[in-house]
Phi, psi and omega in degrees: 000126178268135176238126179233159174240126186257131182232123182209171173208157176258116173265134189236160173278182187290335175269012172091354171290149176291125180272310179194170174250135178240125179199172181209139186252123180259134175283117183238026189293317177290324177305309175297320181296321179296322183289320174296316178300321183288321175300312189294326177291313185295319175305313187291324176290324171296325174297310179309310180298316179303319187286313184293325186280343189285106182280358186265354191243161177281167173301314183295320179293314174309306184304313177306310181296329182286315178307311184290318173304316177303318178302310179300314187295324182264358183067037177241168192264337199240135162216142186199150171256122182248159168245131179246128174201126175057045167076018176233140171258130178238136173279119182271306178227140179207155170225136180146195188236350179302131184289337178261004179236052178250149176315124178093347181295134179233161183196153174300138176301330171297345175255017184238155177285346182290339173311313189281331184288330183267004178268346175244156189283329180254190189291152170254121179239141177227110182258346176212093189301323181283332176289328182268010172078029183265354188294337178266352183279150181295326173305311183289326176298325183278313191255336179050050175259137180272331179230146182207135167216137179191164181216157181286147175255125185245128182237120180048051173075002183238144173305127174256306181182220181219154175243110193229157165232147183202168175203147177297337180262150175285162176263150181286319187248156167289168181288134181276167182307318188294314183294324180295310181299324174305306176303316180297322182290324182286318184291320179304311184300312178300317179302312179295315179294323179287331173296309180300316175308302181300323176289328177288331177289319180295319182297315178293319175296320179293322176295322179296321187283329178294312177304315181296320180295317182293324183291316179297313179300312183294321182271307183293332180257328183289326187293310183289339172292319182294318177299313184294328178296312184298316181294329179295322174298323189287327183258358178313318179293347179281199187272174179064052174301324185299325173293320177297323176300315181297320182298311182304315189291318176299315177300318173304315180299309178309309182297323176299311184297316180303310180302316181294322182289318176303315181296326176295308183301324178259354185270343185272027177249147172304131179265117188290157181299333182282350177265001176254156181218164176276127189238141167284118183300310183303322182292313175303317185288324176297323175297310176302314173307323182290341186267353181252145172283095181273354185052239174260014178297158178240137179246130174242127172253125196260337190223137167269092181228160177246149175226149180264112181202175170273122186300317181290327186271334176293319178303315182289331179296311184297320184298318178291329176284329176288316186293324175302313180296322185284315180296325181264337183264348181086169187300334181255027181294148169255142187236132181248144172226118180219178179239169176219182186294340184236018179164215173219170189222159165231124186234159176213166184258024184285203181279351181071180182242124185298147183308319180290353178243358181297332184284334190267341196296336180267004177281140172305133171096349179282130169209133184270005186238138171298338185261349184273168184269347185079000177266335192298315173296324174301323175289319178301320179292313184299322185285318175302313182298324179294330171275353190087014175267168180241115180267149172207167174229135177230188176278141179268176185293329183257024181091351186274203184254138172247108175268115182252144174243110183248163188075029183259144173280097184259134175247151186262014171240146177275156180258000000 
């Protein structure tokens, strides 16, 4: 189709009569074709963005929409996402009419166009299979495609499959740079989404293993520990009380270790809002203090404030901070609990934490005491991070340690 731009003028005599017409026609066919192609590309890219940005639909639905969009934009009949494994290509999702390019269809990789696509870093494009020498290839004999454009999908650095478009008929023109970019963007999206799915599955399996581990630890170790503790009470009145005291100490330590490991296994997950409530910090602190062997230590509550948290986990966090203060500060240590603008703190008048060691104290297994498990402050960190809080340790007013929790939703009124 020819498109022209006419420029002309009328040349007149002195009396105003027409002498002749002067004009020229400029061929702007290519310019108009380029403008139409640009508008078409922009429309397709907007549609692609709308599809991929929609968080309400599944990966399968998005893939089908993209395949349909790609078929329309490229002017082909087939669009498919394949999975390649152990020399076999399987069609996962597909749109079109080709009998061998339906979901679930398989073929040897050596008989597919995709074999060539995965052997190169960029797109494989075939606009005219016969003219480009594909008629003797096994892929052409099996599928009889005249047009093909596709690229490999890579997930976590490993080959997953291909994202492709094809047609039985050859194209008149080669694929443009814009069309190639369009398919590359779809391929990159598929790689990203499949990586996210794989990560989510790994995380789910990890959490399931943690739950299973916590259940086994709680049942298989806690039950015999309870039996031993009851038997200890029955024989305490008999001879060798000093041996029983040692046994009781060992059982208490086992129970402490079990509780710590359970807290680590269960505490490292984000805490949803529905599991949080507004809690009076002084009240939770007093309850936590009562759960720790504090000997002659002193608890001082400095601020009447409320925090929004999971009560059981907050209590566990405070218990570990109190136990840490007693283990390192001695039986007569003084512990303060107070609030600041962005959270709260637990401070003691013990020996403190040297600046060069403050970055390590929240690591699991780190302990500055021969009697500690090395898990307590790791539990503090996991519980804090589960709430979205940030834990840190600084120097206190009396030379001891001050453990600060920031990013906490604090109210200046108790509940």
